[in-house]
RODO-2510 file (C-alpha; in nm, 4 decimals, decimal comma):
residues 345
     n   res          X          Y          Z
     1     x     6,6349     5,6390    -2,8012
     2     x     6,6699     6,0008    -2,9175
     3     x     6,7074     6,1191    -2,5567
     4     x     6,9694     5,8509    -2,4935
     5     x     7,1654     5,9580    -2,8045
     6     x     7,1490     6,3204    -2,6884
     7     x     7,2855     6,2318    -2,3454
     8     x     7,5665     6,0246    -2,4968
     9     x     7,6555     6,3096    -2,7336
    10     x     7,6628     6,5585    -2,4439
    11     x     7,8879     6,3303    -2,2373
    12     x     8,1249     6,2771    -2,5321
    13     x     8,1443     6,6546    -2,5934
    14     x     8,2131     6,7209    -2,2237
    15     x     8,4971     6,4691    -2,2207
    16     x     8,6296     6,6204    -2,5444
    17     x     8,6412     6,9706    -2,3889
    18     x     8,8153     6,8272    -2,0812
    19     x     9,0696     6,6411    -2,2972
    20     x     9,1432     6,9546    -2,5051
    21     x     9,1927     7,1673    -2,1917
    22     x     9,4193     6,9087    -2,0249
    23     x     9,6260     6,8716    -2,3429
    24     x     9,6717     7,2473    -2,3930
    25     x     9,7394     7,3206    -2,0251
    26     x     9,9887     7,0336    -2,0197
    27     x    10,1513     7,1613    -2,3411
    28     x    10,1876     7,5227    -2,2225
    29     x    10,3458     7,4195    -1,8900
    30     x    10,5944     7,1776    -2,0497
    31     x    10,6676     7,4215    -2,3357
    32     x    10,7427     7,7057    -2,0928
    33     x    10,9682     7,4727    -1,8928
    34     x    11,1496     7,3744    -2,2127
    35     x    11,2115     7,7378    -2,3154
    36     x    11,3161     7,8688    -1,9733
    37     x    11,5191     7,5768    -1,8360
    38     x    11,8956     7,6264    -1,8681
    39     x    11,9433     7,2551    -1,9466
    40     x    11,6971     7,2612    -2,2389
    41     x    11,6355     7,5559    -2,4751
    42     x    11,8207     7,7807    -2,2288
    43     x    11,6369     8,1106    -2,2696
    44     x    11,6029     8,2177    -1,9033
    45     x    11,4043     8,5387    -1,9580
    46     x    11,0640     8,4830    -1,7918
    47     x    10,9526     8,8468    -1,8102
    48     x    11,0262     8,8592    -2,1822
    49     x    10,8419     8,5318    -2,2426
    50     x    10,5405     8,6579    -2,0456
    51     x    10,5430     8,9852    -2,2412
    52     x    10,5496     8,7931    -2,5709
    53     x    10,2459     8,5965    -2,4518
    54     x    10,0600     8,9132    -2,3465
    55     x    10,1367     9,0990    -2,6711
    56     x    10,0276     8,8004    -2,8828
    57     x     9,7144     8,7283    -2,6790
    58     x     9,6004     9,0914    -2,6565
    59     x     9,6406     9,1311    -3,0346
    60     x     9,4415     8,8158    -3,1111
    61     x     9,1783     8,9067    -2,8502
    62     x     9,1359     9,2483    -3,0162
    63     x     9,0832     9,0810    -3,3553
    64     x     8,8283     8,8341    -3,2125
    65     x     8,6356     9,1031    -3,0238
    66     x     8,6517     9,3988    -3,2634
    67     x     8,6942     9,2398    -3,6086
    68     x     8,5237     8,9000    -3,5957
    69     x     8,2932     9,0028    -3,3063
    70     x     8,3145     8,6513    -3,1601
    71     x     8,2216     8,7906    -2,8185
    72     x     8,0690     9,1210    -2,7149
    73     x     8,2948     9,3695    -2,5318
    74     x     8,1862     9,4635    -2,1806
    75     x     8,0441     9,8099    -2,1271
    76     x     8,3262     9,9684    -1,9280
    77     x     8,3919    10,3340    -1,8498
    78     x     8,7407    10,4790    -1,8148
    79     x     8,6869    10,5252    -1,4412
    80     x     8,5798    10,1611    -1,3982
    81     x     8,8792    10,0427    -1,6010
    82     x     9,1236    10,2403    -1,3863
    83     x     8,9659    10,1361    -1,0566
    84     x     8,8930     9,7712    -1,1397
    85     x     9,0925     9,6336    -1,4329
    86     x     9,4219     9,8142    -1,3657
    87     x     9,4626     9,6747    -1,0084
    88     x     9,3807     9,3253    -1,1384
    89     x     9,6366     9,3652    -1,4179
    90     x     9,8911     9,4920    -1,1654
    91     x     9,8512     9,1656    -0,9678
    92     x     9,8301     8,9371    -1,2705
    93     x    10,1655     9,0620    -1,4072
    94     x    10,3853     8,9514    -1,1131
    95     x    10,1810     8,6322    -1,0813
    96     x    10,2741     8,5307    -1,4370
    97     x    10,6298     8,6620    -1,4018
    98     x    10,7065     8,4709    -1,0808
    99     x    10,5242     8,1578    -1,1967
   100     x    10,7289     8,1409    -1,5176
   101     x    11,0487     8,2267    -1,3275
   102     x    11,0001     7,9239    -1,1011
   103     x    11,0472     7,6908    -1,4006
   104     x    11,4134     7,7934    -1,4145
   105     x    11,4778     7,6618    -1,0625
   106     x    11,2192     7,3895    -0,9898
   107     x    11,0943     7,0727    -1,1528
   108     x    10,7536     7,0632    -1,3217
   109     x    10,6299     6,8040    -1,0716
   110     x    10,7296     7,0053    -0,7646
   111     x    10,5722     7,3238    -0,9035
   112     x    10,2408     7,1379    -0,9461
   113     x    10,2664     7,0239    -0,5839
   114     x    10,3242     7,3796    -0,4631
   115     x    10,0222     7,4989    -0,6659
   116     x     9,8040     7,2851    -0,4367
   117     x     9,8367     7,5772    -0,1929
   118     x     9,6100     7,7919    -0,4131
   119     x     9,2861     7,7139    -0,2167
   120     x     9,4718     7,7984     0,1062
   121     x     9,5822     8,1343    -0,0308
   122     x     9,2406     8,2171    -0,1823
   123     x     9,0569     8,1296     0,1400
   124     x     9,3035     8,3190     0,3635
   125     x     9,2915     8,6327     0,1495
   126     x     8,9113     8,6000     0,1195
   127     x     8,8859     8,5993     0,5009
   128     x     9,1239     8,8976     0,5179
   129     x     8,9077     9,0947     0,2719
   130     x     8,5889     8,9672     0,4438
   131     x     8,4700     8,7853     0,1304
   132     x     8,4823     8,4514     0,3147
   133     x     8,3583     8,3710     0,6629
   134     x     8,6076     8,2155     0,9032
   135     x     8,5184     7,8556     0,9852
   136     x     8,7203     7,6236     1,2083
   137     x     8,6435     7,3247     0,9841
   138     x     8,7637     7,5043     0,6699
   139     x     9,0759     7,6329     0,8446
   140     x     9,1569     7,2766     0,9581
   141     x     9,1205     7,1694     0,5952
   142     x     9,3580     7,4489     0,4864
   143     x     9,6128     7,3385     0,7480
   144     x     9,5946     6,9782     0,6200
   145     x     9,6663     7,0976     0,2625
   146     x     9,9579     7,3084     0,3871
   147     x    10,1020     7,0148     0,5846
   148     x    10,0766     6,7923     0,2766
   149     x    10,2666     7,0471     0,0649
   150     x    10,5234     7,0871     0,3460
   151     x    10,5836     6,7085     0,3448
   152     x    10,6186     6,7157    -0,0359
   153     x    10,8696     7,0016    -0,0053
   154     x    11,0621     6,8107     0,2625
   155     x    11,0942     6,5157     0,0253
   156     x    11,2006     6,7279    -0,2760
   157     x    11,5368     6,6038    -0,4022
   158     x    11,6307     6,9318    -0,5752
   159     x    11,4843     7,1867    -0,3342
   160     x    11,5708     7,5445    -0,4319
   161     x    11,4791     7,8161    -0,1814
   162     x    11,4618     8,0956    -0,4388
   163     x    11,2503     7,8872    -0,6753
   164     x    11,0062     7,7978    -0,3960
   165     x    10,9885     8,1641    -0,2921
   166     x    10,9053     8,2662    -0,6506
   167     x    10,6296     8,0042    -0,6804
   168     x    10,4769     8,0948    -0,3420
   169     x    10,4790     8,4629    -0,4417
   170     x    10,3069     8,3681    -0,7683
   171     x    10,0382     8,1795    -0,5724
   172     x     9,9893     8,4766    -0,3357
   173     x     9,9519     8,7289    -0,6209
   174     x     9,7187     8,4994    -0,8170
   175     x     9,4987     8,4352    -0,5125
   176     x     9,4760     8,8090    -0,4415
   177     x     9,3834     8,8690    -0,8062
   178     x     9,1024     8,6122    -0,7896
   179     x     8,9610     8,7705    -0,4725
   180     x     8,9849     9,1197    -0,6237
   181     x     8,7949     9,0009    -0,9322
   182     x     8,5062     8,9142    -0,6985
   183     x     8,5301     9,2488    -0,5196
   184     x     8,5985     9,4843    -0,8122
   185     x     8,4148     9,3175    -1,1001
   186     x     8,1699     9,0407    -1,0023
   187     x     8,0141     9,2495    -0,7243
   188     x     7,9314     9,5133    -0,9895
   189     x     7,7699     9,2569    -1,2189
   190     x     8,0649     9,2503    -1,4612
   191     x     8,1750     8,9080    -1,5797
   192     x     8,4789     8,8626    -1,8044
   193     x     8,5266     8,5432    -2,0028
   194     x     8,8839     8,4411    -2,1010
   195     x     8,8703     8,6327    -2,4319
   196     x     8,7394     8,9601    -2,2872
   197     x     8,9799     8,9145    -1,9938
   198     x     9,2687     8,9113    -2,2390
   199     x     9,1151     9,1996    -2,4329
   200     x     9,1072     9,4258    -2,1255
   201     x     9,3776     9,2873    -1,8963
   202     x     9,6568     9,1640    -2,1302
   203     x     9,7517     9,5158    -2,2577
   204     x     9,7516     9,6350    -1,8964
   205     x     9,9844     9,3482    -1,7985
   206     x    10,2137     9,4347    -2,0877
   207     x    10,2570     9,7892    -1,9511
   208     x    10,3231     9,6718    -1,5947
   209     x    10,5722     9,4064    -1,7091
   210     x    10,7669     9,6547    -1,9203
   211     x    10,9000     9,8285    -1,6054
   212     x    11,0804     9,5279    -1,4485
   213     x    11,1752     9,4092    -1,7997
   214     x    11,3665     9,7325    -1,8702
   215     x    11,5509     9,7007    -1,5384
   216     x    11,6052     9,3242    -1,5078
   217     x    11,6148     9,1614    -1,8507
   218     x    11,6649     9,4249    -2,1204
   219     x    12,0349     9,4884    -2,0365
   220     x    12,1108     9,1129    -2,0550
   221     x    11,9175     9,0676    -2,3796
   222     x    12,0912     9,3692    -2,5305
   223     x    12,4355     9,2295    -2,4451
   224     x    12,3522     8,8672    -2,5343
   225     x    12,5127     8,8173    -2,8745
   226     x    12,3698     8,4650    -2,9021
   227     x    12,0108     8,5891    -2,8795
   228     x    11,7970     8,5605    -3,1911
   229     x    11,4232     8,5722    -3,2450
   230     x    11,3061     8,2154    -3,3024
   231     x    10,9631     8,2841    -3,4453
   232     x    10,8758     7,9151    -3,4727
   233     x    10,9396     7,8522    -3,1004
   234     x    10,7908     8,1713    -2,9579
   235     x    10,5062     8,1849    -3,2107
   236     x    10,3827     7,8325    -3,1408
   237     x    10,4359     7,8821    -2,7671
   238     x    10,2221     8,1990    -2,7703
   239     x     9,9589     8,0291    -2,9873
   240     x     9,9347     7,7452    -2,7341
   241     x     9,8939     8,0002    -2,4523
   242     x     9,6094     8,1715    -2,6386
   243     x     9,4473     7,8403    -2,7330
   244     x     9,4518     7,7462    -2,3649
   245     x     9,2419     8,0533    -2,2849
   246     x     8,9916     7,9533    -2,5534
   247     x     8,9832     7,6021    -2,4082
   248     x     8,9018     7,7465    -2,0653
   249     x     8,6208     7,9464    -2,2298
   250     x     8,4802     7,6279    -2,3852
   251     x     8,5264     7,4060    -2,0803
   252     x     8,3681     7,6410    -1,8254
   253     x     8,0992     7,7586    -2,0688
   254     x     7,9928     7,4107    -2,1788
   255     x     8,0450     7,2257    -1,8485
   256     x     8,1281     7,4009    -1,5203
   257     x     8,4128     7,5456    -1,3130
   258     x     8,3946     7,2348    -1,0927
   259     x     8,4644     7,0153    -1,3971
   260     x     8,7767     7,2225    -1,4640
   261     x     8,8903     7,1753    -1,1024
   262     x     8,8514     6,7973    -1,1314
   263     x     9,0276     6,8009    -1,4703
   264     x     9,3045     7,0068    -1,3094
   265     x     9,3714     6,7267    -1,0604
   266     x     9,4041     6,4760    -1,3477
   267     x     9,6382     6,7168    -1,5291
   268     x     9,8589     6,7585    -1,2192
   269     x     9,9056     6,3834    -1,1792
   270     x     9,9817     6,3496    -1,5533
   271     x    10,2415     6,6270    -1,5280
   272     x    10,4042     6,4614    -1,2290
   273     x    10,4208     6,1305    -1,4195
   274     x    10,5561     6,3065    -1,7317
   275     x    10,8121     6,5004    -1,5282
   276     x    10,9380     6,1770    -1,3733
   277     x    10,9329     5,9516    -1,6807
   278     x    11,0225     6,1833    -1,9708
   279     x    11,2041     6,4887    -1,8293
   280     x    11,3711     6,2547    -1,5751
   281     x    11,2995     6,4805    -1,2769
   282     x    11,3410     6,3067    -0,9428
   283     x    11,0088     6,2323    -0,7734
   284     x    11,0589     6,0764    -0,4288
   285     x    10,8087     5,8638    -0,2321
   286     x    10,7897     6,1429     0,0292
   287     x    10,6990     6,3841    -0,2550
   288     x    10,4079     6,1633    -0,3532
   289     x    10,2905     6,1024     0,0046
   290     x    10,2911     6,4766     0,0766
   291     x    10,1140     6,5660    -0,2462
   292     x     9,8663     6,2831    -0,1860
   293     x     9,7744     6,4386     0,1507
   294     x     9,7434     6,7839    -0,0076
   295     x     9,5355     6,6357    -0,2910
   296     x     9,2898     6,4820    -0,0423
   297     x     9,2581     6,8191     0,1313
   298     x     9,1940     6,9996    -0,1992
   299     x     8,9383     6,7341    -0,3010
   300     x     8,7531     6,7780     0,0294
   301     x     8,7613     7,1580    -0,0121
   302     x     8,6123     7,1323    -0,3634
   303     x     8,3480     6,8910    -0,2327
   304     x     8,2553     7,1363     0,0460
   305     x     8,2292     7,4243    -0,2019
   306     x     8,0059     7,2133    -0,4273
   307     x     7,7746     7,1244    -0,1385
   308     x     7,7547     7,4910    -0,0348
   309     x     7,6746     7,5878    -0,3950
   310     x     7,3977     7,3269    -0,4145
   311     x     7,2531     7,4438    -0,0820
   312     x     7,2574     7,8045    -0,2049
   313     x     7,0801     7,7108    -0,5304
   314     x     6,8172     7,5102    -0,3387
   315     x     6,7563     7,8070    -0,1094
   316     x     6,7182     8,0415    -0,4067
   317     x     6,4665     7,8073    -0,5718
   318     x     6,2713     7,7830    -0,2464
   319     x     6,2625     8,1638    -0,2184
   320     x     6,1471     8,1943    -0,5800
   321     x     5,8704     7,9383    -0,5172
   322     x     5,7573     8,1292    -0,2049
   323     x     5,7540     8,4580    -0,4000
   324     x     5,5517     8,3015    -0,6840
   325     x     5,3061     8,1502    -0,4340
   326     x     5,2730     8,4897    -0,2674
   327     x     5,1999     8,6597    -0,6006
   328     x     4,9350     8,3965    -0,6854
   329     x     4,7655     8,4495    -0,3497
   330     x     4,7640     8,8263    -0,4054
   331     x     4,6112     8,7783    -0,7510
   332     x     4,3430     8,5474    -0,6139
   333     x     4,2652     8,7877    -0,3307
   334     x     4,2402     9,0708    -0,5815
   335     x     4,0106     8,8695    -0,8090
   336     x     3,7937     8,7674    -0,5105
   337     x     3,7622     9,1290    -0,3963
   338     x     3,6736     9,2336    -0,7527
   339     x     3,3997     8,9685    -0,7838
   340     x     3,2608     9,0657    -0,4418
   341     x     3,2324     9,4344    -0,5350
   342     x     3,0681     9,3405    -0,8707
   343     x     2,8011     9,1317    -0,6936
   344     x     2,7321     9,4156    -0,4526
   345     x     2,6789     9,6481    -0,7446
***
């Protein structure tokens, strides 16, 4: 009975972490849309909003790491920071900038459909950087996802070329960042959780974003007489963004990255339903058919990755068993040789 209670408690906790992550991810996306959309809060300054997020998150991350010591900082030299973290921050900045900019031009539902291209971009860039092996079956899967997104785009009632371009650029930069994390950090045995990621990368992003901000948005903000700092709006928005990073930390740490991928699919469908029913965005049948095709492709891709991961873990366990058996045989041989020499003496 005790084991049964423990299992039930673990399942309930897992679902709780998933629910918290979906809620916060949902909230941040809708909140950003509300702030940036010209028909809602009408504050179309995506670079400024991203910089507010980065400043807030880097400050809180510093407090959690250095003051409360919630997580240990990673041992990182100046040379490693410049060669590894700075390039990642340089890619993360435009990814966030373009992603937030897309909310000005596209509906929430259509943006979620375009984000289905992320596995395609990650795999393609991984092959380009030789981190992934080219496989005909995987490439066919990537083509099916792309076709599904293309159908969804064809059925989009309020298609905006510039908005789509911004979102596709955001996907490309984010995919490159994820591949570079594997090359520049994971390959060196350095793993950053969401808090330490913000601690090291958020200040770097803030510096990179300040350049386009000075050129693109600062002149407009300076001349905008209606602008005022709404601390309630931007403070709660930034707090939600930071809480989302903590939720990722909990979800991946207590469950797995695969659980987050599955939860992400649920979140996407909820956002599409919310966008259609509450925000009153137009979602056409062709939209749903296209995204449905892309969704099946993404689900198959995640399934294939899971099977490959299981096969890799099984192989590692088999190798460990063989090594342990080999060591036991060596010990027995050594003991047998020792007993033989003792009897001879």
